[in-house]
N, C-alpha and C positions, 0 to 999 in steps of 0.2 A: 389716195393714189393706189391703184392696183397694178402690181407687176406680174405679168403672166409669162414667165420664162418657158422656153420650149421644154417638153418632157425630156427626161434624161435619155430615153431610148430613141428619140427622134434625131435626125441629122441636125447638128447645130451649125449656124453660120460661122464663117471663119472669124477669128479674133479681130483681124484687121483687114477687111477687104481693101483692095488696091485703091479704090476711090473714096475710102472712108477717112474722115478726119479724126477718128478714134485713135488715141494714143494712151496705152495703159498707164494709169496713175497720173495722167496729165490732162486729158480731155475726154469726157464721155457724154457730153450733152451738146445739142445744137442750139440754134437761135431761139426756137420756141420754148424749149425747156429753160434756156438761159433767161428769157424774159419772165418766165414763171418764178425762177429763183430770185430775180431782181425785185419783183413785186413782193415776194415773201420777206426779203431782206428789209425793204422799206417798211412793210407792215410790222414786222417784229421790232424794228428800231423805234417806230412811233409808239407801239404798245409799251415798250420798256420806258420810254420817256413819259408816257401818260401815267404809268404806275408810279414812277419816281415823283412826278408832280403831285399825284394824289397822296402819296405818303407825306410829302412836305406840307401840303395844304391841310391835311388832317392832323398835323402836328403829332404824328405817331412817334413812339420812342425810337432812338437812334438805331437800335438793332432791327427794327422793322424794315430798315433800308436794305437788309440782306434779301428781302423778297424780290428784288429786281434781278437777282442772279440768273434764274432760268430764262428770263426774257432777254437779258443782255447776252447770255451764252447762245441762245437761239439766233439772235441777231448776228453775233460773231460768226457762227457757222454758216448762216445764210449768206453773209457778205463774202466769206471765203469761197463759197460755191460760185458766186457771181464772178469774182476776180479770177478764179482758177479754171472756170468753165468745167467744173467737175462736181457731179452730184454725189453726196456721201451715201444716200440711200441706194442709188443705182450701183455705186462702187461696192457697197456691202452685199448687194444682191447679185452681183455679177452680170448686170445688164447695162445697156447704153441706149441712147435715143438721139438721133440726128434728124428725125422726121417729125411728123405731126405729134402733138401731145398724146401720150398714152400708148404710142407704138414702139414699145421697147423691143430690143433684140438681145439675145443671150450672148455673152462673151464666151466663146468656145475654148480658148486657150487657158489651161489651168494656171500657168505662170502669170498671165495677164490678169486673171481674176484675183489671184493672190496679191499682186501689186495693187490692184484697185482697192481691195479690202484694207491693205496696210495704209494706203493713202487716206482712205475714208476715216479710219480710226485716228490717224494723225490730225486730220482736219477737225474732227470732233474735239479732240484734246486741245488743239490750238484755239478753236473758237470758244471753248469753255474757259481757256486761260484769258482770252480777251474779255469774256463776260465777267470773270473774277476781277480783273483789273478795273473794269468799269464799276463793278459793285463796290470794291474797296475804295475807289475814288469817291463814289457817292457816300459811302459810310463815313469818311473822314471830313466831308464838307460840314461846315457849321450849320447848326439847326436854324 
């Protein structure tokens, strides 16, 4: 995904146009981006399950079960993006998109960008915590 924010010296769009559903730290993606996040969440969840199944079928040592962490964490972050209608990458980059895929707009307001970055970090940490819980649950399951 390529994010092409406006150059710093060009006039930036307002942080929240009157007709925009954008809300700093709450909602920065529209229906098309949301559908993309939903597909990613389903894919990462399935992949984590496939990796877990392969580990069990291969009868690998119990510690090998830790290998699902990055996939479970990615699934956790992806599902949070779907539930909250907030893209962590867009939040970190200070952009939003309520139009066609790939048509991002820069968030002009500095306070709004700071709020979006803070929420993006919080969602990454929360999704990683969900991934850790799933991984620990998988780790303690009998072989």
